[in-house]
N, C-alpha and C positions, 0 to 999 in steps of 0.2 A: 565674806571671807573671816576665819578665825584669826586671832592674835595670839601671841605667845602667852598673854595674861588670861585669855578666856578660855582657852582649850587645855584641860589637864594633860591630855596626850603630848602636847607640844611643850609644857613646862619641863625645865631642867630638873632631873633628879638630884635632890642633896641626899645627905646621909641621913638627915631627920626624916624625909620624905621616904626613904627607902624601909626606914625602922618602922614608921607607922604603916606602911602598907603591909610589912610583914606581920605587923600585930593584928591587922585585920584578917589576913589569911589565918592566922593561929585561932582567932575567934570564931573564924567560918568554919573551919575544921571542928572545934569542939561543939559549935552548934549544930553541925550536921550530924555528928555521932551522938549527941543527947537528944536532939529534937527530931531528927531526920532532915532530909533535903528541903522540903516544903516549909519546915519551921525555922529553917535557916535565912531568915529574911535580912535584908540590909538594915532595917530598924533593929533586929535582934543582934546583929553583929555590932551596930552601935551601941547598943544597951551594954553589950558585954565589954566593949571597949572604953566605956565610960565617955563617950563623945556624942555629939548630935548627929543624927543621920546625914546631914549635909557634909559633916567631915568625911564620912565613908565615900559619899558618892563624889566629892572633890578628887578623890584617889582612883575609885572605879564607878564610872558613871551608871553602871546597873549590875544586877545581881549576876548575869552573865559573866560580865567581865571579872567579877570577884570569883566565880565558881572557876573560870578559866586559871586564874592566878592560883588556886588551890591545885588544880590538874598539874600545872606547871611545876609547883612546889613539890608534889609527890614524884612526878616522874624525873625529875632532876634527881631527887632523893635517891630513887631506885637506881637509876643509872649509875650514879657515884658509887652506891653500895655494891652492885653486881660487878662494876668494873673494878673496884679495889679486891673483891674476892675471885673474880676469875680471870684477870690479867695474865697471872703466872700459872694458870691450871694446865694440864696436860690433858691429852684424849682419854688416857686411862684413869684419870681422878676425876674427869669432868662432871661425871653423873653426881657422885658424893658432893662435889665442891658446889655444883648449881643448886641442888636440893637444899642442901646445908645453908648457901647464902640466903636463899628465900625464906627458909624457915627460922634463920636468925633475924631476917628484917621483919618478919610478921612479929618476932619478940620484941623488937626494939621500937618498931614503929607501928605498933597495932592502931593507934588512933589514925593515923593517915590511911591504912588500909581499909579501916571501917568506914571512913568518909568516903574514900573513892569507890566502895562497894555500893553506896546509896547514890553517888553521883552518877556512876555508871548507868544503872536502871532508870535515873529519873531526869538527868540532865537532857533536854530535848529541845528541837527547834520548834518554830511555829508551827510546823506541820505535824508535829508530834512524832518526829524522827530522832531516835538517839544520836546523841553529837558524838558520842564515844562509841563507835561502830565495831564491829568484829576485826576490821584492819587495823586497828589501834596496836595490838600486840603483834603484828606480823613480822617485824624486825627481830624482835626475841624468838618467835618461832624458828626463823631462818637460821639465827644463831645457833639454837639447840640442834636443828637438823644437821648443819654443818660440822658441829663438833662431833656429833654421833657417827657421821658419815667418815669423818677424819679417823676416829677410832676403828671403824670397819676396815679401812684402807690400812692402818697399821697393825691389823690383826688382834687388838685388845677389846673389840666388840664382835659379837655374832652376827649372823645372818638374820636382819629384820628390815622392815620399812622404817627408815630413819624418820620419814614424815609423820606416819602414824605414832611412833614412839614419842616423837617431839611433842605433838598434840596431846597425847595421853599424860606425859609427865606434866605439861603445863595445865590440863586439865585437872589433875591430882592436886597440885599446889593451889589453884584456884579455889578447889572445893574445900581446902583446907581454910580458908577464910570464912565460908560459910560454917563451918564447925565451930571455929572461934567464937562466931556470934552466940551460937546455941549453947556452947560449953565454954564460957570465959575461963574457967579453970584447967582446961585442956593442957596436958602434959605436951608442950610443943617439942621439946627434946625428944622423948619417947617416940612421938608420931614421926618426927623427922628420920628418927633412925631407922624405923619400919619401913618408911618410904625409900630410903637410900637401899636398904636390904633388898626390898622388893624390886627395884629397877636394876639394880647390879645383876640379880638374878636374871631379869628379863634381857638385859643387854649383854651380858658377859659371854665370853668365847665358849663354843662347844665345839668339841673336834669333829663329831659326826652328824651335828645338827642340820636341818635344810630350813629353809625359809617356810614360815607357817603358811597353810592353805585353807581355805572355808572347804567345807564337805560339799560334795556335788549337790546340785539342785535336785530335789526329787521331783520326778514328773507325776502329775496329777493324773489318776486313774478314774 
């Protein structure tokens, strides 16, 4: 049986311990961005923090625990940012506010998102399965879909599949992260303005419009 002195998970968290853990998370983010997920070892994090590997493992028993702390840091940061930007939005303003919020987050927290990009593809369990699967963003997609449907109900959005539009909007923003990797000097403000204009046109009301339909399937002859 573990005692309070032998199991780090059971030790009381002091301000100093929390600050140290935050330092290791910062170092892990920097290491992932600069060296990739595989290069961001516990030893590398310790080197960057100027401590021994044992000091890091005192707080995080294994690399997986440290990576999960990075994921929690980023997710909490994103949630706080979106909540601050979208709490008072309206159905009519939602598209611009949502896209603008994400573009601004990419601008101010670029390293967070670059680290998450590598973690997303490389963080796997013993069987090789991704730990952060497609269901990770399900709540956000549901939020987008709800906001779009509300806009349709109030007459400020046109007839379209709210589900398809939500997936498309999120996909366009996810792709923006890949562009940032390839083009570090990308003008985020201009790109975001184009995305907003595009999706405002796609979701805006139209007096005589009808829901889009696929062309009929051509029969083989």
